[in-house]
C-alpha positions as CSV (number, residue, x, y, z in Angstrom):
1,M,-14.8,11.1,1.1
2,T,-14.3,14.8,1.6
3,S,-11.9,17.3,0.1
4,T,-10.6,20.7,1.1
5,T,-7.9,23.0,-0.1
6,L,-5.0,23.4,2.5
7,R,-1.7,25.1,1.9
8,S,-2.4,25.5,-1.8
9,V,-3.3,21.9,-2.5
10,T,-6.5,19.9,-2.5
11,I,-6.5,17.2,0.2
12,D,-9.0,14.4,0.0
13,Y,-9.7,12.6,3.3
14,D,-12.2,10.5,5.3
15,D,-13.4,11.6,8.7
16,L,-15.2,8.6,10.3
17,G,-16.7,7.7,13.6
18,P,-18.1,9.7,16.4
19,S,-17.0,13.3,16.6
20,T,-16.7,12.9,20.4
21,G,-14.3,9.9,20.0
22,V,-10.5,10.1,20.6
23,P,-9.2,11.3,17.2
24,V,-6.8,9.0,15.4
25,L,-5.0,10.3,12.3
26,L,-3.5,7.6,10.1
27,V,-0.9,8.3,7.5
28,H,-0.3,6.0,4.6
29,G,3.1,5.2,3.1
30,H,4.5,5.3,-0.4
31,P,3.1,4.7,-3.0
32,F,-0.4,4.1,-1.5
33,D,-3.5,6.0,-0.5
34,R,-5.8,6.3,2.5
35,T,-7.7,3.2,1.7
36,L,-4.7,1.2,2.9
37,W,-6.1,2.0,6.4
38,A,-9.6,0.7,5.7
39,P,-9.4,-2.3,8.1
40,Q,-8.1,-0.1,10.9
41,A,-10.7,2.5,10.3
42,R,-13.5,-0.1,10.6
43,A,-12.0,-1.5,13.9
44,L,-11.3,1.9,15.4
45,T,-14.6,3.5,14.6
46,G,-16.3,0.3,15.9
47,A,-14.4,0.9,19.2
48,G,-15.7,4.5,19.4
49,H,-12.7,6.4,18.0
50,R,-12.8,9.2,15.4
51,V,-10.6,8.2,12.5
52,V,-9.1,10.7,10.0
53,T,-7.4,9.1,6.9
54,P,-6.1,11.6,4.3
55,D,-4.6,11.1,0.9
56,L,-1.2,12.7,1.1
57,R,-0.5,15.4,-1.5
58,G,0.6,13.6,-4.6
59,Y,-1.3,10.4,-3.7
60,G,-4.8,9.0,-4.1
61,R,-7.3,11.8,-5.0
62,S,-5.3,14.7,-3.5
63,G,-3.6,17.3,-5.6
64,V,-0.1,16.8,-7.0
65,T,2.9,19.1,-6.3
66,P,5.6,18.2,-8.8
67,G,9.3,18.5,-8.1
68,K,10.1,17.8,-4.5
69,V,7.8,17.5,-1.4
70,L,9.6,17.3,1.9
71,L,8.4,15.3,4.9
72,A,7.9,18.6,6.6
73,D,5.4,19.6,3.9
74,F,3.4,16.5,4.5
75,A,3.5,17.1,8.3
76,D,2.3,20.6,7.9
77,D,-0.5,19.5,5.6
78,L,-1.6,17.1,8.4
79,A,-1.5,19.9,11.0
80,A,-3.6,22.1,8.7
81,L,-6.1,19.3,8.2
82,L,-6.5,18.9,12.0
83,D,-7.0,22.7,12.1
84,H,-9.7,22.4,9.4
85,L,-11.4,19.7,11.4
86,G,-11.2,21.5,14.7
87,I,-9.0,18.8,16.3
88,E,-6.4,20.1,18.7
89,R,-4.7,16.9,19.6
90,A,-4.7,13.4,18.0
91,V,-3.2,10.0,18.1
92,V,-0.9,10.2,15.0
93,G,0.2,7.0,13.3
94,G,1.8,6.0,10.0
95,V,3.4,3.2,8.1
96,S,6.7,3.2,6.3
97,M,7.1,6.8,4.8
98,G,3.9,7.6,6.8
99,G,5.8,6.6,9.9
100,Q,8.6,9.1,9.0
101,I,6.0,11.8,8.4
102,T,4.6,10.9,11.8
103,M,8.1,11.5,13.3
104,E,8.3,14.7,11.4
105,F,4.9,15.7,12.8
106,Q,6.2,15.0,16.3
107,L,9.2,17.2,15.6
108,R,7.2,20.1,14.2
109,H,3.9,19.8,16.1
110,P,4.6,18.0,19.4
111,R,1.8,19.6,21.4
112,R,-0.7,18.2,19.0
113,V,0.3,14.5,19.7
114,R,-1.6,12.4,22.2
115,A,0.2,9.2,21.2
116,L,2.3,7.9,18.3
117,V,1.9,4.8,16.2
118,L,5.0,3.9,14.2
119,S,4.6,0.9,11.8
120,D,7.4,-0.6,9.7
121,T,9.5,2.5,9.6
122,S,13.0,3.7,10.4
123,A,14.4,6.7,12.2
124,P,17.9,7.5,10.9
125,A,18.5,10.0,8.1
126,E,18.9,8.7,4.6
127,T,22.3,7.4,3.6
128,D,24.2,8.8,0.6
129,E,23.5,5.6,-1.2
130,G,19.9,5.8,-0.3
131,K,19.6,9.3,-1.6
132,R,21.1,8.3,-4.9
133,F,18.7,5.3,-5.1
134,R,15.6,7.5,-4.4
135,D,16.7,10.1,-7.0
136,R,17.2,7.4,-9.6
137,L,13.9,5.8,-8.8
138,A,12.1,9.2,-9.0
139,D,13.6,9.6,-12.5
140,R,12.5,6.2,-13.5
141,L,8.9,6.6,-12.3
142,L,8.6,9.9,-14.2
143,A,10.0,8.2,-17.4
144,E,8.2,4.8,-17.2
145,G,5.2,5.2,-14.9
146,M,4.3,3.1,-11.8
147,D,3.4,-0.3,-13.2
148,G,6.8,-1.9,-13.7
149,Y,8.0,-0.7,-10.3
150,A,4.8,-1.8,-8.5
151,H,5.1,-5.4,-9.9
152,E,8.8,-5.5,-9.0
153,V,8.3,-4.6,-5.3
154,I,4.9,-6.3,-4.5
155,D,6.8,-9.3,-2.9
156,K,8.6,-6.8,-0.6
157,M,5.6,-4.7,0.3
158,L,3.9,-7.9,1.4
159,A,5.7,-10.9,2.7
160,D,6.4,-13.0,-0.4
161,Y,4.3,-15.9,0.8
162,N,1.3,-13.5,1.3
163,V,1.4,-12.4,-2.4
164,T,0.1,-15.9,-3.4
165,A,-1.7,-16.7,-0.1
166,M,-3.7,-13.4,-0.1
167,P,-4.4,-12.6,-3.8
168,D,-7.1,-10.1,-2.9
169,V,-4.7,-8.1,-0.6
170,A,-2.0,-8.3,-3.2
171,A,-4.3,-7.1,-6.0
172,R,-5.5,-4.1,-3.8
173,V,-1.9,-3.1,-3.0
174,L,-0.9,-3.3,-6.6
175,E,-3.9,-1.3,-7.6
176,M,-3.0,1.5,-5.2
177,M,0.6,1.5,-6.4
178,C,-0.3,1.5,-10.1
179,A,-2.9,4.3,-9.6
180,T,-0.4,6.7,-8.0
181,D,0.6,9.7,-10.1
182,P,4.3,9.3,-10.9
183,R,4.8,13.0,-10.3
184,G,3.6,12.8,-6.8
185,A,5.6,9.6,-6.1
186,A,8.7,11.2,-7.5
187,A,8.3,14.4,-5.6
188,A,7.9,12.4,-2.3
189,L,11.0,10.3,-3.1
190,R,13.1,13.3,-3.6
191,G,11.9,14.9,-0.4
192,R,12.2,11.8,1.6
193,A,15.9,11.5,0.5
194,E,16.5,14.7,2.5
195,R,14.9,13.6,5.7
196,P,16.6,14.3,9.0
197,D,17.6,11.9,11.7
198,Y,14.7,11.4,14.0
199,R,16.4,9.5,16.8
200,E,16.8,12.6,19.0
201,V,13.2,13.5,18.4
202,L,12.0,10.0,19.5
203,A,14.2,9.9,22.5
204,A,12.5,13.1,23.8
205,V,8.9,11.9,23.2
206,E,6.8,12.1,26.3
207,A,3.6,10.7,24.7
208,P,3.0,6.9,24.6
209,V,4.3,5.2,21.5
210,L,3.2,1.9,19.8
211,I,5.9,0.5,17.5
212,A,4.5,-2.2,15.2
213,V,6.4,-4.3,12.6
214,G,5.7,-7.3,10.4
215,A,7.8,-10.2,11.5
216,D,9.0,-10.7,7.9
217,D,9.4,-7.1,6.8
218,V,12.4,-6.9,4.5
219,Y,12.4,-3.1,4.0
220,T,12.4,-2.2,7.7
221,P,13.1,-5.5,9.6
222,V,12.3,-6.2,13.2
223,A,15.7,-5.0,14.1
224,E,14.8,-1.5,13.0
225,A,11.7,-1.6,15.2
226,E,13.7,-2.8,18.1
227,A,16.2,0.1,17.7
228,I,13.3,2.5,17.9
229,H,11.9,0.7,20.9
230,R,15.2,1.1,22.7
231,L,15.2,4.8,22.0
232,V,11.6,5.8,23.0
233,P,10.4,6.2,26.5
234,H,6.9,4.7,27.2
235,A,7.1,2.5,24.1
236,T,5.2,-0.7,23.3
237,L,6.6,-3.1,20.6
238,A,4.2,-5.3,18.7
239,V,5.7,-7.8,16.2
240,I,3.0,-9.0,13.8
241,E,3.5,-12.6,12.8
242,K,3.0,-13.7,9.2
243,A,3.3,-10.2,7.8
244,G,5.8,-8.1,5.8
245,H,6.0,-4.4,5.3
246,L,2.2,-3.8,5.5
247,P,1.0,-5.7,8.5
248,G,-2.2,-3.7,8.8
249,A,-3.2,-5.0,5.4
250,E,-1.7,-8.5,5.6
251,Q,-2.8,-9.3,9.2
252,P,-5.5,-6.8,10.0
253,E,-7.0,-8.7,13.0
254,R,-3.6,-9.0,14.7
255,F,-2.6,-5.5,13.9
256,N,-5.9,-4.1,15.1
257,A,-5.8,-6.1,18.3
258,A,-2.4,-4.6,19.1
259,L,-3.5,-1.1,18.2
260,L,-6.8,-1.2,20.2
261,E,-5.0,-2.7,23.2
262,F,-2.5,0.1,23.1
263,L,-5.1,2.8,22.8
264,A,-7.2,1.3,25.6
265,A,-4.2,1.1,27.9
266,Q,-2.3,4.3,27.0
267,V,-4.7,6.9,25.6
């Protein structure tokens, strides 16, 4: 674990594997932290890749920016972290909100992308109903904290059958959610509500793209991944069986196999 101050906030991150390996930057979703990617970091470094996993501002051990944090802010933080590490271009991947930050990174910093990994995410702009929902949820988290929300959504973050079948995974995901600072979570929710439509960005991507999705994801179902797949040139679609919204945690061996195969073939 290392920390540095970037763009007026402290960012904690792990930088693992050989410095000469192909860099892979992995972006967690809401409301998690970089340890969500631990199974992928082990597999990727074992295959000779350099893996960078930051805590986004407001999450994990990174500093909190109250109010509103746009996806553009997160993307620019990531570019600043790559600058700090002396990495010009990287494979950039994210899950859920992290996938949308990855799309924003492609929009703002396309020359720094060697390939994209989009897991369990969606490309259209937020709907009016979705904006209202995120604003209400932000208010709730600030008033009540994270615990009630975390326990309500655990059987959507993971496939419901995995909550009981994989108690260690469920406990770890709950721990991450409950440990998140409500101010950071609320700021990200308000910013995410204002996200743009990324479909034109994706349609213009020239780099290879891996689209992964849990077969039983209820937040961003397989149909969402298929819609991105139809948009994106040079895209590979991997449906991860027996997984929900977090296939990298629920089925790490299957997810890692798809990721490593993609990197070996395309990067």
